[in-house]
C-alpha positions in Angstrom: 22.8 49.6 18.7 22.2 50.4 15.7 25.1 52.7 15.4 27.6 50.0 16.4 26.4 47.5 13.9 26.5 50.0 10.8 30.4 50.8 11.9 31.5 47.5 12.2 29.3 46.9 8.8 31.2 50.2 7.5 34.7 49.5 8.5 34.4 45.9 6.8 33.7 47.6 3.4 36.6 49.9 4.1 38.7 46.6 4.9 37.5 44.4 2.0 38.4 47.6 -0.6 41.8 47.9 1.6 42.1 44.2 0.6 40.6 44.4 -2.9 42.8 47.1 -3.7 46.0 45.6 -2.3 45.1 42.9 -4.7 44.8 44.7 -8.0 48.4 46.3 -6.8 50.2 43.1 -6.8 48.6 41.8 -9.9 49.4 45.0 -11.5 52.9 44.6 -10.1 53.6 41.4 -11.1 52.2 42.2 -14.7 55.6 44.5 -15.0 57.1 42.8 -13.7 56.5 39.4 -16.2 56.8 42.5 -18.7 60.1 43.1 -17.9 61.2 40.3 -17.7 64.1 38.4 -16.4 68.1 40.6 -16.5 69.6 36.5 -15.8 70.2 35.7 -19.2 71.1 31.6 -17.5 67.7 30.5 -17.7 66.9 31.8 -21.2 66.9 28.2 -23.0 67.1 26.0 -20.4 65.4 22.5 -20.2 62.2 21.8 -18.5 62.9 20.2 -14.6 59.9 20.9 -13.5 57.2 19.0 -15.3 54.2 19.8 -13.2 50.7 20.8 -15.0 50.9 25.0 -15.8 47.8 27.1 -14.8 46.9 27.3 -18.7 44.1 26.1 -21.1 44.4 23.6 -24.0 42.1 23.8 -26.6 40.7 19.5 -27.8 39.2 20.0 -31.2 36.4 18.5 -33.1 37.1 18.8 -36.8 34.4 18.9 -39.7 34.9 19.7 -43.5 32.4 20.0 -45.9 33.0 16.6 -47.8 33.4 18.1 -51.6 33.9 14.9 -52.8 31.6 12.7 -51.0 34.0 10.0 -50.4 33.7 10.1 -46.2 37.6 11.3 -45.7 39.2 14.1 -45.5 40.8 15.0 -48.3 42.7 17.6 -50.7 39.5 18.2 -52.2 37.6 19.1 -49.3 37.4 22.5 -46.7 37.1 23.3 -43.4 33.4 23.6 -42.1 32.2 27.1 -40.3 29.2 27.8 -37.7 28.3 23.8 -36.9 27.5 22.7 -33.5 29.1 20.7 -31.8 28.1 19.3 -28.1 30.3 18.1 -25.0 28.7 15.5 -23.2 30.5 13.4 -20.0 30.8 9.4 -19.5 27.2 10.1 -17.5 26.0 11.4 -20.6 25.9 15.0 -18.5 25.7 17.9 -21.3 28.5 19.5 -20.4 30.3 22.6 -23.3 28.7 23.5 -26.6 31.0 25.2 -29.3 31.1 26.0 -32.7 33.8 25.4 -35.4 35.7 28.0 -36.1 37.0 29.2 -39.8 39.0 26.5 -39.9 36.9 23.8 -38.5 37.6 23.0 -35.3 34.7 23.2 -32.4 36.9 24.2 -29.9 36.6 23.1 -25.2 39.1 24.0 -23.4 41.0 21.6 -20.8 43.4 21.9 -18.2 43.2 20.1 -14.5 43.6 23.1 -12.9 40.7 25.4 -14.6 37.5 25.3 -13.2 36.5 27.4 -15.9 37.4 24.5 -18.6 35.1 22.4 -19.7 36.9 19.6 -19.8 39.3 18.9 -15.7 39.2 15.7 -15.2 40.5 12.0 -17.2 36.6 9.9 -18.3 35.5 9.2 -21.3 33.3 12.1 -23.3 31.6 11.8 -25.9 31.4 14.7 -28.9 28.1 15.0 -31.2 27.9 17.4 -34.3 24.9 18.3 -35.1 24.0 18.1 -38.2 22.3 20.7 -40.0 18.8 19.3 -41.7 19.2 18.7 -45.0 22.6 17.7 -44.9 24.5 14.4 -44.0 27.4 12.4 -42.4 29.7 11.3 -44.6 32.4 10.4 -42.3 29.3 8.0 -40.4 30.9 9.3 -36.9 28.7 12.5 -35.9 29.0 11.1 -32.4 32.3 9.9 -31.2 33.5 8.9 -28.0 37.0 10.1 -26.6 39.2 8.9 -23.5 40.9 11.4 -21.4 44.1 10.2 -19.1 45.7 11.4 -15.9 49.4 13.0 -18.1 51.2 15.0 -15.0 53.5 15.7 -17.2 51.8 17.5 -20.1 50.7 21.3 -19.9 47.5 20.8 -18.3 47.5 17.4 -17.1 45.4 15.8 -19.2 45.6 13.8 -22.5 43.6 11.7 -24.6 43.8 8.6 -26.0 42.9 10.3 -29.2 41.6 13.2 -31.3 38.3 13.0 -32.3 38.7 12.0 -36.2 37.3 14.5 -38.7 33.5 14.6 -38.5 32.3 15.4 -43.1 28.9 17.3 -43.5 27.7 17.0 -46.9 24.5 17.9 -48.5 22.0 16.5 -49.8 21.9 17.7 -52.9 18.4 18.8 -55.3 17.6 19.7 -58.5 15.2 23.2 -58.6 13.6 24.6 -60.8 10.4 25.6 -62.8 8.6 25.3 -66.5 7.2 28.1 -68.6 3.4 27.7 -69.4 3.0 25.9 -72.9 6.2 24.2 -72.4 6.9 20.8 -70.6 10.3 19.2 -70.9 12.0 15.1 -69.5 15.3 15.6 -67.2 17.0 13.0 -67.3 19.9 12.8 -64.2 22.6 11.2 -65.6 25.7 9.1 -63.6 29.0 8.7 -66.0 27.2 8.5 -68.8 24.6 6.3 -67.8 20.9 7.3 -67.2 20.5 6.9 -63.5 16.9 8.5 -63.6 14.1 10.4 -65.9 11.8 12.8 -64.8 8.8 14.2 -67.2 8.4 18.0 -66.5 5.1 19.4 -66.6 4.3 23.2 -68.3 3.9 25.8 -65.9 5.2 24.5 -62.9 8.1 24.1 -59.8 10.1 20.9 -59.3 12.3 20.0 -57.2 14.1 16.6 -57.6 16.5 14.6 -55.5 20.0 14.0 -56.7 21.7 10.6 -55.7 25.3 10.3 -55.0 26.6 9.1 -58.3 24.7 11.4 -60.4 27.4 14.0 -62.0 25.2 15.9 -64.9 21.2 16.6 -65.7 20.2 17.2 -69.9 16.8 18.4 -70.5 15.2 18.2 -73.8 11.3 19.2 -75.4 9.5 22.6 -76.2 12.9 24.2 -77.1 14.3 23.6 -73.2 16.7 22.1 -73.9 20.4 22.4 -71.8 22.9 20.6 -70.3 25.2 20.9 -67.1 27.8 19.5 -64.8 26.9 19.0 -60.7 28.4 20.7 -58.5 28.9 19.5 -54.9 25.8 21.3 -54.2 22.2 21.9 -54.6 21.2 23.3 -57.8 18.5 26.0 -58.7 18.3 26.2 -62.5 16.1 29.0 -62.0 12.4 29.5 -64.8 13.7 27.7 -67.6 13.8 29.7 -71.1 13.9 28.4 -74.5 17.1 29.5 -76.2 20.0 28.3 -73.6 23.2 28.9 -74.1 24.8 25.8 -76.0 26.2 23.4 -74.2 29.4 23.8 -76.4 29.5 27.6 -75.2 32.9 28.5 -74.2 31.8 29.3 -70.7 35.1 31.5 -68.3 34.9 31.2 -64.6 35.3 34.3 -62.7 36.9 33.9 -60.0 37.9 37.1 -57.0 41.9 35.9 -56.2 43.5 37.7 -58.4 41.9 41.2 -57.4 43.9 41.7 -54.4 46.4 40.7 -51.6 44.8 42.8 -48.9 41.7 41.3 -47.0 39.6 43.7 -48.3 38.7 46.0 -51.5 35.6 46.9 -53.6 35.7 44.8 -57.1 36.4 47.4 -60.1 35.0 47.8 -62.9 37.4 46.5 -66.1 37.9 42.6 -63.3 37.6 39.7 -65.7 36.0 42.5 -68.5 33.2 42.8 -67.0 31.9 46.7 -64.7 31.1 45.9 -61.3 28.4 47.8 -58.5 28.0 47.0 -54.7 30.1 44.2 -54.7 33.1 43.8 -52.3 36.0 41.0 -52.6 37.8 39.4 -49.1 39.3 36.8 -48.2 37.5 33.8 -46.7 38.6 35.0 -43.1 38.7 38.2 -42.4 36.4 38.6 -40.8 35.3 36.7 -37.9 32.9 34.4 -37.1 31.1 34.8 -40.6 30.2 31.4 -41.0 29.0 31.8 -45.1 32.0 33.4 -45.8 34.1 30.6 -45.6 31.6 28.5 -46.3 30.4 30.4 -49.0 34.2 30.4 -50.8 34.6 27.1 -53.2 37.7 28.1 -54.3 40.8 29.8 -54.4 40.6 32.0 -50.9 38.6 35.0 -51.3 34.6 35.7 -52.0 32.8 38.4 -53.4 29.6 40.0 -51.5 27.2 42.7 -51.3 28.1 45.8 -49.8 26.8 46.3 -47.0 23.8 43.9 -47.9 23.1 46.2 -50.6 22.1 45.8 -54.4 25.1 44.1 -56.6 25.0 44.1 -60.0 27.9 42.9 -62.7 27.8 43.2 -66.8 28.9 44.9 -69.5 26.8 46.6 -72.9 27.5 43.7 -74.7 26.1 41.2 -74.0 27.4 38.0 -72.9 26.1 34.5 -71.6 25.2 34.3 -67.6 26.0 30.7 -67.2 26.1 30.1 -63.2 27.1 31.7 -60.0 27.7 29.8 -56.6 25.5 32.4 -53.8 25.4 32.1 -49.8 24.2 33.8 -47.2 27.0 35.2 -45.1 25.9 35.0 -41.7 24.0 32.5 -39.9 21.9 34.5 -38.6 20.7 34.9 -42.0 19.6 31.7 -42.3 17.0 31.4 -44.9 17.2 34.8 -46.3 16.5 34.9 -50.0 18.4 36.9 -53.1 16.6 38.0 -56.2 18.4 37.3 -59.2 17.7 39.1 -62.0 19.0 39.5 -65.5 18.6 42.0 -67.9 18.7 42.2 -72.0 18.9 46.1 -72.4 16.0 47.5 -71.1 14.9 44.2 -70.3 13.9 41.6 -67.7 14.6 38.5 -69.1 15.2 36.0 -66.1 14.6 36.5 -62.5 14.3 33.8 -59.6 14.3 33.8 -55.9 17.0 31.5 -54.2 16.6 30.4 -50.8 19.9 31.1 -49.4 22.0 29.0 -46.5 25.0 29.9 -44.5 26.8 26.5 -44.5 26.6 25.9 -48.3 26.2 27.7 -51.4 23.2 27.5 -53.6 24.2 26.3 -58.0 22.2 28.9 -59.4 22.2 28.1 -63.5 19.6 29.9 -65.7 22.3 29.1 -68.5 20.8 32.3 -70.4 22.4 33.4 -74.0 22.8 37.0 -73.3 22.0 39.7 -71.2 23.9 42.7 -70.3 22.9 43.6 -66.5 22.5 40.9 -63.5 20.7 42.5 -60.4 22.0 40.8 -57.1 20.2 41.8 -54.0 18.5 40.5 -50.2 14.6 40.4 -49.4 16.1 41.7 -46.1 19.1 43.3 -46.8 21.5 41.0 -45.8 25.7 40.3 -47.4 25.2 38.0 -50.1 28.2 35.3 -51.4 29.1 35.6 -54.6 32.6 33.1 -55.9 33.1 30.8 -59.1 30.8 33.0 -61.7 30.4 31.6 -65.0 29.8 33.3 -68.0 29.9 33.5 -71.8 31.9 36.3 -73.0 
């Protein structure tokens, strides 16, 4: 009896294997035939007659952008954001899928009435929910949207929406932080279009961190020789440890970008670029590396950024002293969210400034020490992940 069962089992396995081999052979045959193409030219440009849905999938997308100007509408000043999580729910509130926005800002959800693997398979009302990062706000006030999808028999996938989700704008809640040296207090004034919005007393030998309102566009610090003035960007500001003798507010500043180094996707920053020597910094197109959120979000101008090669310490400088005003610093990957950058500024053999800056892959930190004279700046990271650098501002 046992032998009979074994024979049946072996026969079934042989038959299943034979069926699988036949199926593989047929599939390969179809692929070869499709690759060869049709020898008959009559149908090369024929109008479609059968408008039944295909077996393909179509992305139904939620678009997320960095609202640089904070106006809640996607405009020319704004940039697509990578790495933002979007979740999809059906009309009963059942969770269906989650996707992160890609380098172009799109979180894609496959749609098909014929493919069981598609996230969206049938008509109904679907809810798209953008996960707003901590310390950010949805400036467009539409992070949760409902969209109705209808049957569309003539469409490619048999479904069509009444519209796509509207673009979702995100903006970081801006702050200004830094520290004061021992024995030196000062007044920090937050300005908006030339008008005083708020004043803060900075006690001596203390760290500070204050929120910046949406209308703030400049900060002014006065007292104890710590005087300085900084035009604000769309990002949080870290001034480092304030020191006397900062760059004058009328100093001739030069913004160094990385868009004029190469037309290729990646190369090492050559010494001599912008009149400085460079070590262990690579320049790269923002979309050269897939799923690299910080390379996309840390790119604040043009299409190229610089980053610390393989996460190793990097430097820029020259023999003659120059002013180091500021730089945009970003973590390269969401997997390194919270990485700490150490920025050390040297004048000859003397370390004149050092700052530890917590990085995010979602947006840069505007590090602005405004140092009058340095010869070398070193950037390293605590855990040896890549740090992204853009819009370096110096006085040469």
